[in-house]
C-alpha positions, 0 to 999 in steps of 0.5 A: 396185453404188450402194454401190460407185459412191458410195465409188469416186467419193467416197472420200478414200483407197484401197488399192492392192495391186501385185506384182513381176514376182517376185510381191513384193506391196505395198499402199499407200493413194492417192488417186485418182478414179473415172469411172463411165461408162468404170469406170475408176480413176485415181491417180497415183504417183512415176515412180521409186516400187515402185508404178510399177516393180511395173507396169511388169513386171505389170500386175495390180493391187487396189485396195479403198476405205478402208472395214472396214463396206462392203467393195469391191475392184477387180481389173484391169489397170493401164495409164499414161495417156500420151495428152495429152488423156486425161491432162488430163482426168484432172487435171482430175477429180482436181484438181476433187476434191482442191483443196478439201482440198488447196489446194496440189494443182496440176496440175504436181505431177500432170504430174511423176508417172505417171498410171493408169488401173486398168480393173476386171474385177471388184469384189466387196463385202461388208457387214460391218455387222448386221443387213446382215452378209453370208454371202459377197461379191458379186461383179460383172464387167465386159465389155470 
């Protein structure tokens, strides 16, 4: 899944889809960080945001890279990171990735928000480019 690793690790924007307890779908762009060793993706959101409310009611979520040619999406469960050391690790990764493009970004901003890990159960990819055009998507399962 080299194509997927690169997109997840190096992408700037990602599309996150959540659903409320009543099943109302919500999709918004997020910034985030992929950990290839643990196969987890972390992002932040405001504590009173619709994303946070949706995830509190329904932890299932989907994430897609911002690419319509080499398409990749993950499906899984989102879990709020509560462990202090784990939060610090993700914040360090997040700042290493985004501080060069957003110098005003600091740990304080992330600490004020909800930090969430998406633990994928499966991934889907399809290439929408000639001559690599796929007739159907490729699917991976993550063993947990």
